[in-house]
N, C-alpha and C positions, 0 to 999 in steps of 0.2 A: 634738689637732685634726689632721685629715688633709684634703688637697685632695680635692674632690668627685670629680674624674675618677679619682684613684687609688683612692678608695673603691669607685666603680662597677666599675672594672676588677678590684679584689680580690674583688668579689662575683660575678665571672664574667659581667658584662653584655657586655663587649666590650673591645677594646684601649683604651688611654688616648686615642689619637687619635680612635678611633670614639666614645668616651664624650664627648670634647670636642664632637663634632658633635651628639650627642644633646642635650647641654646647650644649645648654641647654637641648636638647632632648637626649644627650648622643650618638650622631651619629658621633662624631669626636674623633679620637685617636691620642695621641701624644706620640711617643716613646713606643708604645705598650699598653698604658693605656688610658682609656676613660677620656677625659678632658671636664668638664662641667662648669669651671669657665670662665666667660665672659671676664674678664680682663687679661687673660693669655697672656704672651708674649713668643715668640719663636725665635730661631735663624734659619732662613729659610735655611741656608746652612749646618746646623748640625742636627737639629731635624727631625725626621720622622713623617709625618702627613698623616693620613688615614681618608678619609671620605666615609662612607658606602662601605668599602672594596676597595676603589680606592686610590692608593698611589699618593700623590701629589708631584711634583718635582719643585724646584725653576726655575724661568725663567732664560734664558741665556744658554750659552754653557756648556754642561756637560763635565767635565774633569776627566780623570782617568790616574794617573801616577804610575808606578811601580818603586820603588827606592830600591837600595841595600844600606841600611843605614850603614855607617861606625861607628866604635867605637868613642866615645867622642862627639857625637852629640845628642842633646836632642830632644825628640819627642813631640814637641809642636809648636804652631804658633809663640810664642814669649817667651823670657826668661828674668825674672827680674834680673838675675845675669849676663846677657850679653853674655851667652854662645851661640855657633853656634847651630842653630836649623835645622831641616830637611827642612824647607821652604827656608833656605839660600842656599840649594843645588840645587834647581830647579828654572827654569824660567817659570813663568806662570802669565798671566794677570788676570785670574779669581781668586776669593778668594777660596782657597782650604784648606783642613785640613787633618791631618793624621788619618787613620782608626785604632783605637786601639793605643797601646803604646809599644814601645821597650825602656827599660831603657838605660841610657847613655852608659853602658858597653856592651850592647847587639847589635849585628849586624844583617844584613840580610834584608829579604823581608818586605817592608812597602808600603802600598797602600795610595796614596794621592788623594783626590777627593773633589767635591762639591756636591756629591749625598748623601744627608743625609739619605734617605730611604735605599739605598744599604749599607751604613756604619752601620746603626742600625742592619740590618739583618746579616751582617758579624760578628758583635761583640757580639750580644746577644746569650748566651748559648742555648736558647730555639730552635734556628735554627740549632744547632749542625754542624757548619761549622768547618772543620778540620784545625787546625793550627799545623804545624810540625816544631819542633826545633831540632837542633843538639847540644848536650852539651858535653864538655870535662870535666871529673871529676878528682879529685885529687887522686883517686884510683879506682880499679876495682869494678864494681857493683855486689854485692852478689845477688844470686837468691831470697832469702827471702825478701830482701829489694826491689828488682824489683817488686815482687808480691804485696808488701805492697803499693808501689807507684801506681801501676795500680788499686788497689782496692779503694784507697782514703786515703788522709792524712789529719789529723786535723790541720787546720791553724786558725789564728785569726778570719777570716770571717766565718769559719765553715769547713765542710769536703769537700775536693776537689772531683770533679766528677770522675768516672772511666776514665782511659786514657790508652794509649798503650805506653810501654817503652821497647825498644829492642836495641841490638847492631847490627848495619848494617854490621860490619866487626868483626868476631869472633877473629881476631888477634889483634884487638885494643879494648880491653874490657873497657878501660876508656872512650871511645866515645860511646854515646848512643843517640838514637832518641826518642823524646817524641811527641806523637800526642794527642792533647786535644782540648776541645771546650771552656773552660773558658779562662779568661784573667785577673785574679787578678794581682795586683801590685807585680812585682818580683816573680810571683807564682812559676815558675820552680826552681829558686834558693832556695826559701824557702822550697819547697817540699823536695829537696835533703838534705838541711840543717837539716830538721826534722828527717831524718834517718841517719845522720852522715856523709854526703858527702859535699864537697865544689865544686861548679861549677866554673871551671877555665875560660872556654870560653862558650859563648852561642850565637847561630845564628839561626834565623828563616829562614827555607829553602822553606817552602811552605805555601800557604793560599788557601784553596779549591783547584782549579785546577791550580793556578798560581805558578810558580817557578821562580828562578832567572836566569836560563839558563846561558848566557854568560855575564851578567851584573857584572862589577867590582865594588868594594866598592866606593860609591859616584856617580855612574852612575844611570841613570833613562831613562825610555822610556814611551811612551803612550801605553795604551792597544789598541788592535784592536777591531773592532766592534764585531767580533766573540767571543773574550775573555770576553767582557763586557756582551754579551748575555748569555754566559755559566756561568759566575760568578753570574749573576742575577738569573738564574735558580737554581744554587746550593744553593744560600743564601735563596731562598724561600722554601727549603726543597725538591726540585725535583731531 
């Protein structure tokens, strides 16, 4: 963790005293909110910092890894219970973190990066980045229930946002795809549970324009510069 004014000065914005004035004047945003407290500390590798509409990025090499997360691995940098984490699956000298979360029983696409600004844009519902999941249910999904899921389900946090739910293969009606922008904890499993279904398997197959292609469970690769540029464009609402 580093003081916000020190981080701004280190990025070349201005002297620390001048950065304090920028903060006090409400010209600095952290994770989408104006931050005017002078003693604020941030994680330079996770938090998104914007100064007068300019996104700041941490110094050092930007890393973007696409992982096909296998079942039984936790989506965190470290685990107090000693379980294998997604960072145990990759080799990287830079300090990186997972973008969003997939619970331990959920598999599929997970982005790992040290770009806090991009991570914020990809995970915040305001930017409406599509996240596509494929779920296997314990029984066929009825049409009224499908429509209810798409319209929104009342969960503990509130009503879920409208989403898309459909069967990619009409011959396998227990398999459905869900496209949504939110990312509440175990959201899809809880949504189906609320209308009387159990999710037997769950896999994320797409994030914005990214998909798993030929990556096997546990495999990962670096994004190309073209993919990073496209992802940045999509996460900014373009």
